[in-house]
C-alpha positions, 0 to 999 in steps of 0.5 A: 497458488502459491505467491512469491516474496515479492507479491507478499511484500507488494500486498503488505506494502498496499495494506500499509499504504491504505491504512495510512491513507485511512488514518489521514482521511479519518484519524482515530478518536484520540490520535494526534497525527503529526507531519506527514501523517496529516499530508493527504498528498503524501498518503495518496503518493504511497498508495500510488507507489504500493499499486505499482509494485502490486502491479509489477509483482502480479504482471503476467509472466511474473512467477506466481502471477494469478493472471 
């Protein structure tokens, strides 16, 4: 089934937020994270926001919804 632009964008935001959280939890060898990249609460906030966007993009009644 084809996905809408909103669905694709939501999935990309979700993937980015998960990568960011992974980086905060376990930075790659040699990485020197600074500022917000050290902030677990901020990373979790990004994941929550991305999940809300996914829910909205794939909500029943949305064009291209898989539900």
